[in-house]
C-alpha positions in Angstrom: -20.0 -93.4 59.1 -16.8 -91.8 57.7 -14.5 -89.7 59.9 -13.9 -86.1 58.7 -10.2 -85.4 58.3 -8.7 -83.0 60.7 -6.0 -80.5 60.0 -3.6 -82.8 61.8 -4.6 -85.8 59.6 -4.0 -83.7 56.5 -0.6 -82.5 57.8 0.4 -86.1 58.6 -0.6 -87.2 55.0 1.3 -84.3 53.6 4.3 -85.1 55.6 4.2 -88.7 54.4 3.7 -87.6 50.8 6.5 -85.0 51.2 8.9 -87.6 52.6 8.0 -90.1 50.0 8.2 -87.6 47.1 11.2 -85.6 48.2 13.4 -88.4 49.3 13.1 -90.9 46.4 16.6 -92.0 45.6 16.0 -91.5 41.8 15.7 -87.8 42.3 19.4 -87.2 42.2 22.1 -86.2 39.7 23.7 -89.6 39.4 25.7 -90.0 42.6 26.4 -86.3 43.0 25.3 -84.6 46.2 25.4 -81.0 47.5 28.9 -81.7 48.8 30.1 -82.7 45.3 28.8 -79.6 43.4 29.0 -76.0 44.4 25.3 -75.3 43.7 24.2 -71.6 43.6 21.7 -71.2 46.4 18.8 -70.9 44.0 19.5 -74.3 42.4 20.2 -76.4 45.4 18.4 -79.8 45.2 15.9 -78.8 47.9 14.8 -75.8 45.9 14.4 -77.8 42.7 12.6 -80.6 44.5 10.3 -78.2 46.2 9.5 -76.6 42.9 8.7 -80.0 41.4 6.7 -81.0 44.4 4.5 -77.9 44.0 4.4 -78.2 40.2 3.1 -81.7 40.4 0.2 -81.0 42.8 -3.1 -82.4 41.6 -5.2 -79.3 42.4 -4.9 -75.6 43.3 -5.8 -76.5 46.9 -2.9 -78.9 47.1 -0.6 -76.3 45.6 -1.3 -73.9 48.5 -0.8 -76.7 51.0 2.4 -77.8 49.4 3.8 -74.3 49.2 3.1 -73.8 52.9 4.6 -77.1 53.8 7.8 -76.7 51.7 8.3 -73.2 53.1 8.3 -74.6 56.6 10.8 -77.3 55.5 13.3 -75.3 53.5 12.7 -71.7 54.7 11.3 -68.6 53.1 14.4 -67.7 51.0 14.7 -71.1 49.4 11.0 -71.3 48.8 11.1 -67.9 47.1 13.7 -69.4 44.7 11.4 -72.5 44.1 8.5 -70.2 43.3 10.7 -68.1 41.0 11.5 -71.3 39.0 7.8 -72.0 38.7 7.0 -68.5 37.2 10.1 -68.5 34.9 8.2 -69.7 31.8 5.6 -66.8 32.2 8.4 -64.3 32.6 10.2 -65.6 29.5 6.9 -65.4 27.5 6.3 -61.8 28.7 9.9 -60.9 27.7 9.5 -62.4 24.2 6.6 -60.1 23.7 8.6 -57.0 24.6 9.8 -54.4 22.0 13.4 -54.9 23.3 13.2 -58.6 22.5 11.7 -58.0 19.0 14.4 -55.4 18.3 17.2 -57.8 19.4 15.8 -60.6 17.3 15.7 -58.4 14.2 19.2 -57.2 14.9 20.4 -60.8 15.3 18.8 -61.9 12.1 20.3 -59.1 10.1 23.8 -59.8 11.6 23.4 -63.5 10.4 22.5 -62.4 6.9 25.6 -60.2 6.6 
């Protein structure tokens, strides 16, 4: 008979997965650390790592668990920045479909021709 996983079991697995994923030594900018670079608060390594951790979730269910877990680890403001990084491609795509973008592109092309 198999044991059904409890919420605590899942949290423990997530904590282990989080620690393993978020603390790998190869996830660095060379030998640079937060102390070496004046990162803007929306690009600190914890924000980028949280965004990557959520992005690489194997399922939507895991995405929700990872978002909740990361928010507890890095705080709501930092997690908001991580989520903003994840929706950036959609925002850029929407912008490219706007009339302002199309107008700007036409203007840019005509300036290059002159």
